[in-house]
VEXTORLUM-525973 format. One record per residue (C-alpha): residue number from 1; residue in three letters; x, y, z. Coordinates in nm, 2 decimals, padded with zeros to 4 digits. Example, Ala and Ser with C-alpha at 12.3 -4.5 7.8 and 13.67 -1.06 7.14 Angstrom:
<rs>
<r pos="1" code="ALA" xx="01.23" yy="-00.45" zz="00.78"/>
<r pos="2" code="SER" xx="01.37" yy="-00.11" zz="00.71"/>
</rs>
This chain:
<rs>
<r pos="1" code="MET" xx="-01.71" yy="-01.93" zz="01.02"/>
<r pos="2" code="ILE" xx="-01.37" yy="-02.09" zz="01.05"/>
<r pos="3" code="GLN" xx="-01.16" yy="-01.95" zz="01.33"/>
<r pos="4" code="HIS" xx="-00.78" yy="-01.96" zz="01.28"/>
<r pos="5" code="ALA" xx="-00.57" yy="-01.96" zz="01.59"/>
<r pos="6" code="ASP" xx="-00.26" yy="-01.83" zz="01.43"/>
<r pos="7" code="HIS" xx="-00.31" yy="-01.46" zz="01.46"/>
<r pos="8" code="GLY" xx="-00.02" yy="-01.40" zz="01.70"/>
<r pos="9" code="PRO" xx="-00.03" yy="-01.37" zz="02.08"/>
<r pos="10" code="ASP" xx="-00.13" yy="-01.01" zz="02.08"/>
<r pos="11" code="ALA" xx="-00.40" yy="-01.03" zz="01.82"/>
<r pos="12" code="PRO" xx="-00.73" yy="-00.88" zz="01.94"/>
<r pos="13" code="THR" xx="-00.99" yy="-01.14" zz="02.03"/>
<r pos="14" code="LEU" xx="-01.37" yy="-01.15" zz="02.01"/>
<r pos="15" code="ASP" xx="-01.39" yy="-01.16" zz="02.40"/>
<r pos="16" code="GLN" xx="-01.17" yy="-00.84" zz="02.42"/>
<r pos="17" code="ALA" xx="-01.40" yy="-00.66" zz="02.17"/>
<r pos="18" code="ARG" xx="-01.71" yy="-00.77" zz="02.37"/>
<r pos="19" code="ARG" xx="-01.55" yy="-00.65" zz="02.70"/>
<r pos="20" code="GLN" xx="-01.46" yy="-00.31" zz="02.55"/>
<r pos="21" code="ILE" xx="-01.80" yy="-00.26" zz="02.41"/>
<r pos="22" code="VAL" xx="-01.97" yy="-00.34" zz="02.74"/>
<r pos="23" code="ARG" xx="-01.71" yy="-00.12" zz="02.93"/>
<r pos="24" code="TYR" xx="-01.81" yy="00.18" zz="02.72"/>
<r pos="25" code="GLY" xx="-02.18" yy="00.10" zz="02.72"/>
<r pos="26" code="LEU" xx="-02.20" yy="00.07" zz="02.34"/>
<r pos="27" code="THR" xx="-02.42" yy="-00.14" zz="02.11"/>
<r pos="28" code="ALA" xx="-02.15" yy="-00.21" zz="01.85"/>
<r pos="29" code="ASP" xx="-02.12" yy="-00.55" zz="01.68"/>
<r pos="30" code="PRO" xx="-01.82" yy="-00.71" zz="01.85"/>
<r pos="31" code="GLN" xx="-01.74" yy="-00.92" zz="01.54"/>
<r pos="32" code="ALA" xx="-01.73" yy="-00.61" zz="01.32"/>
<r pos="33" code="VAL" xx="-01.50" yy="-00.44" zz="01.56"/>
<r pos="34" code="LEU" xx="-01.28" yy="-00.75" zz="01.58"/>
<r pos="35" code="VAL" xx="-01.26" yy="-00.78" zz="01.20"/>
<r pos="36" code="ALA" xx="-01.17" yy="-00.41" zz="01.17"/>
<r pos="37" code="ALA" xx="-00.91" yy="-00.43" zz="01.45"/>
<r pos="38" code="ARG" xx="-00.75" yy="-00.74" zz="01.30"/>
<r pos="39" code="LEU" xx="-00.75" yy="-00.58" zz="00.95"/>
<r pos="40" code="MET" xx="-00.57" yy="-00.27" zz="01.09"/>
<r pos="41" code="ALA" xx="-00.32" yy="-00.49" zz="01.27"/>
<r pos="42" code="ALA" xx="-00.26" yy="-00.70" zz="00.96"/>
<r pos="43" code="GLY" xx="-00.22" yy="-00.38" zz="00.75"/>
<r pos="44" code="ALA" xx="00.04" yy="-00.25" zz="00.99"/>
<r pos="45" code="ARG" xx="00.24" yy="-00.58" zz="00.98"/>
<r pos="46" code="ILE" xx="00.22" yy="-00.60" zz="00.60"/>
<r pos="47" code="GLY" xx="00.34" yy="-00.23" zz="00.58"/>
<r pos="48" code="GLN" xx="00.64" yy="-00.31" zz="00.80"/>
<r pos="49" code="ALA" xx="00.71" yy="-00.63" zz="00.60"/>
<r pos="50" code="GLY" xx="00.69" yy="-00.43" zz="00.28"/>
<r pos="51" code="GLU" xx="00.95" yy="-00.18" zz="00.40"/>
<r pos="52" code="VAL" xx="01.18" yy="-00.47" zz="00.47"/>
<r pos="53" code="HIS" xx="01.11" yy="-00.63" zz="00.14"/>
<r pos="54" code="PHE" xx="01.17" yy="-00.31" zz="-00.07"/>
<r pos="55" code="GLY" xx="01.47" yy="-00.23" zz="00.15"/>
<r pos="56" code="ARG" xx="01.64" yy="-00.53" zz="-00.01"/>
<r pos="57" code="PHE" xx="01.64" yy="-00.33" zz="-00.33"/>
<r pos="58" code="GLY" xx="01.74" yy="00.00" zz="-00.18"/>
<r pos="59" code="LEU" xx="01.38" yy="00.13" zz="-00.20"/>
<r pos="60" code="SER" xx="01.09" yy="00.21" zz="00.03"/>
<r pos="61" code="THR" xx="00.74" yy="00.11" zz="-00.04"/>
<r pos="62" code="GLY" xx="00.66" yy="00.47" zz="-00.14"/>
<r pos="63" code="ARG" xx="00.95" yy="00.49" zz="-00.38"/>
<r pos="64" code="TYR" xx="00.87" yy="00.16" zz="-00.54"/>
<r pos="65" code="ARG" xx="00.50" yy="00.26" zz="-00.58"/>
<r pos="66" code="LEU" xx="00.61" yy="00.59" zz="-00.75"/>
<r pos="67" code="LEU" xx="00.84" yy="00.41" zz="-00.99"/>
<r pos="68" code="ALA" xx="00.58" yy="00.15" zz="-01.07"/>
<r pos="69" code="ASP" xx="00.31" yy="00.41" zz="-01.12"/>
<r pos="70" code="LEU" xx="00.54" yy="00.60" zz="-01.37"/>
<r pos="71" code="GLU" xx="00.61" yy="00.28" zz="-01.56"/>
<r pos="72" code="ASP" xx="00.24" yy="00.19" zz="-01.57"/>
<r pos="73" code="HIS" xx="00.16" yy="00.53" zz="-01.72"/>
<r pos="74" code="GLY" xx="00.41" yy="00.56" zz="-02.00"/>
<r pos="75" code="GLY" xx="00.70" yy="00.67" zz="-01.78"/>
<r pos="76" code="GLU" xx="00.58" yy="01.03" zz="-01.73"/>
<r pos="77" code="LYS" xx="00.35" yy="01.21" zz="-01.49"/>
<r pos="78" code="SER" xx="00.31" yy="01.54" zz="-01.32"/>
<r pos="79" code="PRO" xx="00.38" yy="01.55" zz="-00.94"/>
<r pos="80" code="SER" xx="00.01" yy="01.63" zz="-00.88"/>
<r pos="81" code="GLN" xx="-00.10" yy="01.33" zz="-01.08"/>
<r pos="82" code="LEU" xx="00.15" yy="01.11" zz="-00.89"/>
<r pos="83" code="ALA" xx="00.01" yy="01.25" zz="-00.56"/>
<r pos="84" code="ALA" xx="-00.34" yy="01.17" zz="-00.66"/>
<r pos="85" code="SER" xx="-00.27" yy="00.82" zz="-00.78"/>
<r pos="86" code="LEU" xx="-00.05" yy="00.73" zz="-00.49"/>
<r pos="87" code="GLY" xx="-00.29" yy="00.88" zz="-00.23"/>
<r pos="88" code="VAL" xx="-00.03" yy="01.11" zz="-00.08"/>
<r pos="89" code="SER" xx="00.05" yy="01.48" zz="-00.06"/>
<r pos="90" code="ARG" xx="00.24" yy="01.68" zz="-00.31"/>
<r pos="91" code="ALA" xx="00.51" yy="01.73" zz="-00.04"/>
<r pos="92" code="THR" xx="00.54" yy="01.36" zz="00.00"/>
<r pos="93" code="VAL" xx="00.58" yy="01.32" zz="-00.38"/>
<r pos="94" code="THR" xx="00.85" yy="01.59" zz="-00.38"/>
<r pos="95" code="GLY" xx="01.04" yy="01.41" zz="-00.11"/>
<r pos="96" code="LEU" xx="01.02" yy="01.07" zz="-00.30"/>
<r pos="97" code="VAL" xx="01.11" yy="01.23" zz="-00.63"/>
<r pos="98" code="ASP" xx="01.41" yy="01.41" zz="-00.47"/>
<r pos="99" code="GLY" xx="01.56" yy="01.09" zz="-00.35"/>
<r pos="100" code="LEU" xx="01.49" yy="00.89" zz="-00.66"/>
<r pos="101" code="GLU" xx="01.63" yy="01.17" zz="-00.87"/>
<r pos="102" code="ARG" xx="01.96" yy="01.17" zz="-00.67"/>
<r pos="103" code="GLU" xx="01.99" yy="00.80" zz="-00.75"/>
<r pos="104" code="GLY" xx="01.92" yy="00.86" zz="-01.12"/>
<r pos="105" code="LEU" xx="01.60" yy="00.66" zz="-01.12"/>
<r pos="106" code="VAL" xx="01.37" yy="00.95" zz="-01.22"/>
<r pos="107" code="ALA" xx="01.43" yy="01.29" zz="-01.36"/>
<r pos="108" code="ARG" xx="01.23" yy="01.61" zz="-01.38"/>
<r pos="109" code="ARG" xx="01.18" yy="01.81" zz="-01.70"/>
<r pos="110" code="PRO" xx="00.95" yy="02.09" zz="-01.80"/>
<r pos="111" code="SER" xx="00.60" yy="01.99" zz="-01.90"/>
<r pos="112" code="THR" xx="00.52" yy="02.02" zz="-02.27"/>
<r pos="113" code="GLU" xx="00.15" yy="02.07" zz="-02.19"/>
<r pos="114" code="ASP" xx="00.20" yy="02.32" zz="-01.91"/>
<r pos="115" code="GLY" xx="00.51" yy="02.54" zz="-01.95"/>
<r pos="116" code="ARG" xx="00.49" yy="02.65" zz="-01.58"/>
<r pos="117" code="GLY" xx="00.51" yy="02.29" zz="-01.44"/>
<r pos="118" code="ASN" xx="00.74" yy="02.00" zz="-01.44"/>
<r pos="119" code="VAL" xx="00.68" yy="01.63" zz="-01.51"/>
<r pos="120" code="VAL" xx="00.86" yy="01.34" zz="-01.35"/>
<r pos="121" code="ILE" xx="01.00" yy="01.08" zz="-01.59"/>
<r pos="122" code="LEU" xx="01.12" yy="00.73" zz="-01.53"/>
<r pos="123" code="THR" xx="01.48" yy="00.70" zz="-01.65"/>
<r pos="124" code="ALA" xx="01.63" yy="00.40" zz="-01.82"/>
<r pos="125" code="ARG" xx="01.81" yy="00.33" zz="-01.49"/>
<r pos="126" code="GLY" xx="01.47" yy="00.34" zz="-01.31"/>
<r pos="127" code="ALA" xx="01.32" yy="00.10" zz="-01.56"/>
<r pos="128" code="ASP" xx="01.62" yy="-00.13" zz="-01.52"/>
<r pos="129" code="LYS" xx="01.57" yy="-00.13" zz="-01.15"/>
<r pos="130" code="LEU" xx="01.21" yy="-00.23" zz="-01.18"/>
<r pos="131" code="ARG" xx="01.30" yy="-00.50" zz="-01.43"/>
<r pos="132" code="ASP" xx="01.58" yy="-00.63" zz="-01.21"/>
<r pos="133" code="LEU" xx="01.37" yy="-00.66" zz="-00.89"/>
<r pos="134" code="ALA" xx="01.06" yy="-00.80" zz="-01.07"/>
<r pos="135" code="PRO" xx="01.14" yy="-01.17" zz="-01.04"/>
<r pos="136" code="GLU" xx="01.20" yy="-01.17" zz="-00.67"/>
<r pos="137" code="HIS" xx="00.93" yy="-00.91" zz="-00.60"/>
<r pos="138" code="PHE" xx="00.66" yy="-01.10" zz="-00.78"/>
<r pos="139" code="SER" xx="00.77" yy="-01.43" zz="-00.63"/>
<r pos="140" code="ARG" xx="00.75" yy="-01.28" zz="-00.28"/>
<r pos="141" code="MET" xx="00.41" yy="-01.12" zz="-00.35"/>
<r pos="142" code="GLN" xx="00.28" yy="-01.45" zz="-00.47"/>
<r pos="143" code="GLY" xx="00.42" yy="-01.61" zz="-00.15"/>
<r pos="144" code="LEU" xx="00.23" yy="-01.36" zz="00.06"/>
<r pos="145" code="VAL" xx="-00.10" yy="-01.51" zz="-00.05"/>
<r pos="146" code="ALA" xx="00.02" yy="-01.87" zz="-00.12"/>
<r pos="147" code="GLY" xx="-00.21" yy="-02.00" zz="00.15"/>
<r pos="148" code="LEU" xx="-00.52" yy="-01.89" zz="-00.05"/>
<r pos="149" code="THR" xx="-00.67" yy="-02.08" zz="-00.34"/>
<r pos="150" code="PRO" xx="-00.75" yy="-01.89" zz="-00.66"/>
<r pos="151" code="GLU" xx="-01.11" yy="-01.90" zz="-00.56"/>
<r pos="152" code="GLU" xx="-01.04" yy="-01.76" zz="-00.22"/>
<r pos="153" code="ARG" xx="-00.82" yy="-01.48" zz="-00.37"/>
<r pos="154" code="THR" xx="-01.12" yy="-01.39" zz="-00.59"/>
<r pos="155" code="VAL" xx="-01.35" yy="-01.37" zz="-00.29"/>
<r pos="156" code="PHE" xx="-01.08" yy="-01.18" zz="-00.09"/>
<r pos="157" code="LEU" xx="-01.04" yy="-00.92" zz="-00.37"/>
<r pos="158" code="ASP" xx="-01.42" yy="-00.86" zz="-00.36"/>
<r pos="159" code="LEU" xx="-01.42" yy="-00.84" zz="00.02"/>
<r pos="160" code="LEU" xx="-01.11" yy="-00.61" zz="00.02"/>
<r pos="161" code="ALA" xx="-01.28" yy="-00.37" zz="-00.22"/>
<r pos="162" code="ARG" xx="-01.58" yy="-00.35" zz="00.00"/>
<r pos="163" code="VAL" xx="-01.37" yy="-00.28" zz="00.31"/>
<r pos="164" code="VAL" xx="-01.17" yy="-00.01" zz="00.12"/>
<r pos="165" code="ALA" xx="-01.50" yy="00.15" zz="00.03"/>
<r pos="166" code="GLY" xx="-01.56" yy="00.19" zz="00.41"/>
<r pos="167" code="ILE" xx="-01.23" yy="00.36" zz="00.49"/>
<r pos="168" code="ASP" xx="-01.40" yy="00.70" zz="00.49"/>
<r pos="169" code="SER" xx="-01.58" yy="00.60" zz="00.81"/>
<r pos="170" code="LEU" xx="-01.24" yy="00.63" zz="00.99"/>
<r pos="171" code="THR" xx="-01.14" yy="00.96" zz="00.84"/>
<r pos="172" code="ARG" xx="-01.45" yy="01.17" zz="00.78"/>
<r pos="173" code="ASP" xx="-01.54" yy="01.45" zz="01.02"/>
</rs>
């Protein structure tokens, strides 16, 4: 296994994981704990960087994801569908939609399928916003993984899918 030294001065180390496991009298695999700790730290850093990135365009990560999800699904979805696909609560979707609606990037209208509910639609202004930010956004996204070869990205996607499948181990009761 190749060890890269460039993980930042505060990155967890294998020795730290071993010491903590011994301290608590556990039998956990120190390398597994280290991988999980580093992944969580990387996720936090990427999340922070994403907020800076989308802030350049007057958006947050959540607001961008909602706009992109609408665009990917014909420009219209119910709030509950948005919540499910974004992995957030209906209340979070309501807050995101409220802000995007104030800026004219989305609109609400009564559902044609369910007269009691509303759907959120991507406005022309919202579609223009996505189109305008696309060149810089996709260039920066590509730059994020520029240090990986196409083959490494393929392996990484497989590994990432397997890690994501284990997320429930952090959240289940």
